C-alpha positions as CSV (number, residue, x, y, z in Angstrom):
1,M,32.4,26.5,-49.1
2,A,29.2,25.3,-47.4
3,T,29.1,23.8,-44.0
4,E,26.6,21.2,-43.0
5,S,25.8,20.1,-39.5
6,A,23.8,17.1,-38.5
7,T,21.5,17.2,-35.6
8,T,20.1,14.3,-33.8
9,T,16.7,14.5,-32.2
10,T,16.1,12.5,-29.0
11,E,12.6,12.1,-27.8
12,V,12.2,12.4,-24.1
13,S,8.9,11.4,-22.5
14,T,7.6,13.9,-20.0
15,E,4.5,11.8,-19.2
16,T,3.9,10.8,-15.6
17,G,1.0,8.5,-16.1
18,N,-2.1,8.3,-18.2
19,W,-3.7,11.6,-17.1
20,K,-6.7,11.0,-19.4
21,A,-7.4,7.7,-17.7
22,G,-7.0,9.4,-14.4
23,V,-9.6,12.0,-15.3
24,A,-12.0,9.3,-16.6
25,A,-11.5,7.0,-13.6
26,G,-11.8,10.0,-11.2
27,L,-15.1,11.0,-12.7
28,V,-16.5,7.5,-12.4
29,G,-15.2,7.1,-8.9
30,S,-16.6,10.4,-7.8
31,A,-20.0,9.6,-9.4
32,A,-20.1,6.4,-7.3
33,F,-19.2,8.3,-4.2
34,G,-21.7,11.0,-5.1
35,L,-24.5,8.4,-5.1
36,V,-23.5,7.4,-1.6
37,M,-23.5,11.0,-0.5
38,T,-27.0,11.5,-2.0
39,F,-28.7,8.3,-0.7
40,V,-26.7,7.1,2.4
41,I,-24.9,10.0,4.2
42,P,-27.5,12.0,6.1
43,A,-25.8,15.5,5.7
44,P,-26.6,17.8,2.8
45,L,-23.0,17.4,1.4
46,L,-23.7,17.8,-2.3
47,E,-26.4,20.3,-1.8
48,V,-24.7,22.8,0.6
49,V,-21.3,21.7,2.0
50,I,-19.4,21.1,-1.3
51,P,-20.8,24.1,-3.2
52,S,-20.2,26.4,-0.3
53,M,-16.5,25.7,-0.6
54,Y,-16.7,28.1,-3.6
55,G,-19.4,30.4,-2.3
56,L,-22.1,28.7,-4.4
57,A,-24.4,27.8,-1.5
58,P,-26.5,28.4,0.5
59,P,-29.2,28.2,-0.7
60,A,-28.9,24.5,-1.6
61,A,-27.5,23.9,-5.0
62,P,-27.4,20.2,-5.7
63,G,-26.5,20.6,-9.4
64,L,-23.5,22.8,-8.6
65,G,-22.5,20.4,-5.8
66,W,-22.4,17.5,-8.3
67,I,-20.3,19.6,-10.7
68,V,-17.8,20.6,-8.0
69,H,-17.7,17.1,-6.6
70,L,-17.1,15.5,-10.1
71,S,-14.4,18.1,-10.8
72,H,-12.6,17.3,-7.5
73,G,-12.8,13.6,-8.4
74,A,-11.3,14.2,-11.9
75,V,-8.4,16.3,-10.5
76,I,-7.7,13.8,-7.7
77,G,-7.8,11.1,-10.4
78,V,-5.0,12.9,-12.2
79,G,-3.0,12.8,-9.0
80,F,-3.5,9.0,-9.0
81,A,-2.3,8.8,-12.6
82,A,0.8,10.8,-11.6
83,L,1.5,8.4,-8.7
84,V,1.1,5.4,-11.0
85,G,3.3,7.1,-13.6
86,A,6.0,7.7,-11.0
87,R,5.9,4.0,-9.8
88,P,4.3,1.9,-12.5
89,T,4.9,-1.3,-10.6
90,L,2.4,-0.1,-8.0
91,A,-0.5,-0.7,-10.4
92,A,1.1,-3.4,-12.7
93,T,-2.0,-5.6,-12.2
94,V,-5.7,-5.0,-11.8
95,E,-5.4,-6.2,-8.2
96,N,-2.5,-3.8,-7.5
97,A,-4.4,-0.9,-9.1
98,V,-7.5,-1.6,-6.9
99,G,-5.4,-1.9,-3.8
100,L,-3.5,1.3,-4.6
101,G,-6.8,3.0,-5.4
102,A,-8.2,2.0,-2.1
103,A,-5.2,3.2,-0.2
104,Y,-5.2,6.5,-2.2
105,G,-8.9,7.0,-1.5
106,L,-8.3,6.6,2.2
107,L,-5.3,9.0,2.0
108,V,-7.5,11.6,0.2
109,W,-10.1,11.2,3.0
110,A,-7.5,11.6,5.7
111,V,-6.0,14.7,4.2
112,L,-8.7,16.5,2.3
113,A,-11.9,15.5,4.1
114,V,-10.7,15.3,7.6
115,I,-8.3,18.2,7.7
116,V,-8.4,20.5,4.6
117,M,-12.2,20.7,4.1
118,P,-13.0,22.0,7.6
119,I,-10.2,24.6,7.4
120,W,-11.3,25.7,3.9
121,L,-15.0,25.9,4.9
122,S,-14.1,27.9,7.9
123,A,-11.9,30.3,5.9
124,V,-14.7,31.0,3.4
125,G,-17.3,31.5,6.2
126,S,-19.5,28.6,5.2
127,P,-22.5,27.9,7.4
128,A,-21.9,24.2,6.8
129,N,-18.5,24.1,8.5
130,P,-17.8,20.7,10.0
131,P,-15.5,20.3,13.1
132,L,-11.8,19.9,12.8
133,P,-10.9,17.1,12.5
134,N,-13.9,16.0,10.4
135,V,-13.8,12.3,11.1
136,S,-16.7,10.3,9.7
137,V,-16.9,6.6,9.1
138,L,-19.4,7.1,6.2
139,S,-17.1,9.6,4.6
140,A,-14.2,7.2,4.9
141,V,-16.3,4.4,3.3
142,G,-17.3,6.8,0.5
143,H,-13.7,7.8,-0.2
144,L,-12.7,4.1,0.0
145,L,-15.4,3.4,-2.7
146,Y,-14.0,6.3,-4.7
147,G,-10.5,4.8,-4.6
148,V,-11.6,1.3,-5.4
149,V,-13.6,2.4,-8.4
150,L,-10.8,4.7,-9.4
151,G,-8.3,1.8,-9.4
152,V,-10.7,-0.5,-11.3
153,V,-11.5,2.0,-14.1
154,Y,-7.9,3.2,-14.3
155,A,-6.7,-0.3,-14.8
156,A,-9.4,-1.0,-17.4
157,I,-8.3,1.9,-19.7
158,P,-5.6,0.9,-22.1
159,N,-2.4,2.9,-21.9
C-alpha cells in the first residue's frame, strides 16, 4: 500500500527594499557629492582623506578615493533601500522619497562624517585625521545633496 502526502509551498518574501535601486541611487548620489568634494570643498578629501581610511594614501590617490567614495555611497544606498523596505509609506511618493533621502543624507553626515570618520582615521594613523567632532557646513551640504539625489534616483527606478 502506497502512502502519498501533499505538501503546500508558501512563498515568503525576505526582501527589505529594492537593494539594486539602492546601489544605483547611492552611486549616482555619491558621484554628485564627489563632484562637490572635487570642485568646492577645499580639503583633499578624495585624494587623501578617504583613501587613507584603508591605508591607500598618502601619497594622494584620487582614483582610489573615487572608488572608495562610490563604494561607500552604494553601501549607504542599500541602507536607504532597507529603510524604505521596512516602512514603504515613507517613500510612497517622489516627494516623500526626496524628503526621506535628504533626512537620510543628513543622518549619514551626523553619524559617519562627524563622528565615525575622525575616530576611524585616528585608529588607522592617517595623517589626514580631522578633529572630533568633524563638523563642516560644506560636508553637511554635500551629504544633503547625496541624500536628495539618492531619493530622486531611488524613486525613479521601478520596483
